[in-house]
N, C-alpha and C positions, 0 to 999 in steps of 0.2 A: 508242212511248212514249205513254202516256195521261196527259193533263193536265187537271186539274179547274180550271175557270174560274168565278169568282163576281163579282158586283157588285150594288150598289144595294139589296139586300134581305136582311134576316136571314131566310134561307130555313129553314123548319122541317125540311125534308128534309136540310139540312146541320147545323143546330144541334141535334143529338142524338147520343147516344153509340153509335148504330149506324153512324155515319159510317165508322168504321174497317173495318167489314165491307163496307159498301155500296161503298166506294171503295178496296178493298184493292189493286186493280191500278193505281191512280194513282201516278205517280212524282213529280209536281210540281203545285203549286197557283199559279194566277195570280189576283190580286185587282185588278179594274179600277175601283176607286174607289167613293166614297160608302158605305163600310162602317165601322162602329165598330171601333176597334182591339181592343177586347175580343173581338169576333166573330172577327177575324183570329187573335188569340191562341188562341181555342178551336180553330180549325181547325189551327193549328200544333201545339198541344200534344196534340191528339187523333189527328190523322193522322200526325204526326211525319214529314212530307215537306218538302223544300225549298219555301219559299213566297216569292213575290215580290209586292209590292203597289205601287200608286200611289194618289195622292189624287185625289178628284173635286172638286166644288164644294160638297159638304156633308160633315158629319162631319170637320171640320177642327180639332177641339180640340187634337190633338197634332201638327198640321202644323208648329208652331213648333219642335219638337224635331228636325225633319229639314231645315228651311230657316232658317239663321241670319240671312240678310240679308233682312229684311222692311222695308217702309216704316216710318218712325219712329213713326207713330201706331199701329202694330200690333206693335211689338217687345215681347217679354217676356223678362225676365232668367230664364234657365233654369239651375238649379243642378245638375240631374241629367238623365239621358237615359232615356226610357221605352222600352226595347227590348221587343219582343213576339215575338222569335224569327223574325220574317219579315224579308226583305231589301227595303229601299226601292229601287225601280228608277226613281224619278222623274228624268227628264232625264239618264239614264245609259245607256251601252252595256255590257252585262254578258256575260262569257264564263263559263259554268258548266261546268268540265271534269269535275265529278263527275256531272253529268247528261249522259248520252250517248244518242244515238238512231242507228239504222241508216239511213244515207243510201244509198238504192238506186242512185243515180248513181255513187257511189264504191265501193259494196259494202263499206263499213266503218263503224264507229261514230265519230261526230263529236260534239264538245261542243255544248251548247245555247247559241245566241246570241240574247240578248234586248235590245231597246231599249225603255225605258219613258218615258212622258210624262204628267205630271199635269195636271189642270185642265180647264177648259171655255172656251167662247167668252165674252168679256166681255159681260155683259148688265146689270150694275148696279154695276160697278167693285168688286166684292167680292173677297175673298181667293181666290187661286188661279184667277183669271179672266184671260184673255189676249186681246189684239187679234190680228188676223191677222199683223201685222208682228212683234209680240213672240213669238208662237209660231214663226214662220218663223226668227227669230233663234235661238231655243232649239234648233231642229232643226239649224241650221247649225253650232252649237257641237259637235254630236255627230258631224259628218262625219269628222274625222280617225280616230276609232276605228272607224267603219264601213268606211272605206277600208282600215284595217289588217286588219280581219276579212277583207276581200276578198283581200288579199295572202296572208294566212296560211292561211285556210280555204277560199278559192275562192268565198265567198259573203259578202254583207254582213250578213245577218240571217236568223234563223228566225222570230222572233215580235216583232211591234210591239205593245206593251201600252200602251193609252191609256184615258182616260175618255171623251173626246169622240170623235165619228165623223169620217170624211172628209165633205166637202160632197157632198150628194145621194146619199150611201150610208147608209141607215138613219136619216138625220137628219130633223128636223122644221123647219118654216118659222118658228116663233117664235124670237126672238132668242137665248133661253137654249139652245135645243137645235139650233141650226144647227151643222153641222160645219165643220172647217177646210179651206180649199182647199189649204193647204200640206201637209196629210196626203195629199191626192190626189197631189201632186207627189212626196212622199216614197215612196209606194207604187210609183209609176212608175219612180223612180230605183233604189230598193234592193230591190224585189221580195221582201219576206219571204213565207214560206209562209203565215203567218197574221197577221192583225191582230185583236187581241182588244180590244173596247171595252165600256164600260158606258153610263150616262147616259140611254139611251132605254129607258123602261119598257115591257115587252111586255104591256100591258093588252089590246090588240087581238090576238086569236089569228090574224088575217090578216096581221099585220105580220111581215115576214121576220126571222128570227134569223140566218140565214146567207146571204151573197151572195158573188159573186166579182167583184172589181174588178181590172182588168188581170190579173195572174197570182196575185193574193193572195186567199185565202179570208178574208172579213171576218165575224167572229162576235160577236154581241151576248151578253155574259156575264150578262145580267140574271138574277137568281136563281142558277142554276147550270147548267153544261153541261160535257160532257167532249169534248175534241178529241184527235185522234191525230196523231202525228208519226212518219213522214212522212204527208202528206195522203193520205187515201183518195179514192175515186172522187168527183169533183165534177160529173159529167155532168148530174145532176138539180138542181143548185143554180142559183138565179137568177143570171144574169150581167148585170152592170151596165156598160153602155157609155155614157159621157158625151160629149156633143159639146163640143169645145173652144170 
């Protein structure tokens, strides 16, 4: 299964009508945050493939339509819902039985299992920013469905879709771009095949897009990239081992 991943940038390679031919083999799209909803709408309507998205720390104009319970000073009365054809995966565990990939361990087609988390590290108390404790609690709430996946499908998860990174994996040291330590623990516990994130802009060509942490391939979706499920050979990918 080929999956198009995008984040943080209105990519001219994506935002044109050749996209249907360029990515004709893609079966699914994952949007890792900081993208205008109109851009996501274009991808959905042009590619006509199942699309999942989460919010980052920017482009939050329509965040209110997907999160009803905001602090009182940020609540807005919504009389309608602005759907864009994409499925919001924020703080959810999703089983897509229509999207199936061939699991070589079982030699059969299995449904795609996705867990999504919106937001970034809290750096100025803005919308969709979380402390380490708050994000840890969000992940804890997802545990029952992850355990159910393990019982039913023999694995917790295929793809962990986030905006922010794990700590010391693709992140930076400024407060805004630090990763979450709880993401590291999540990867150790649930071992998804992929973690797809955004937030870190790849201005420096020497900055890694893909790394391996524990048994998970961590991919920065900045601009666009295509991943394969099951995971192909990772022998040449940078392996990150962190000291406890």
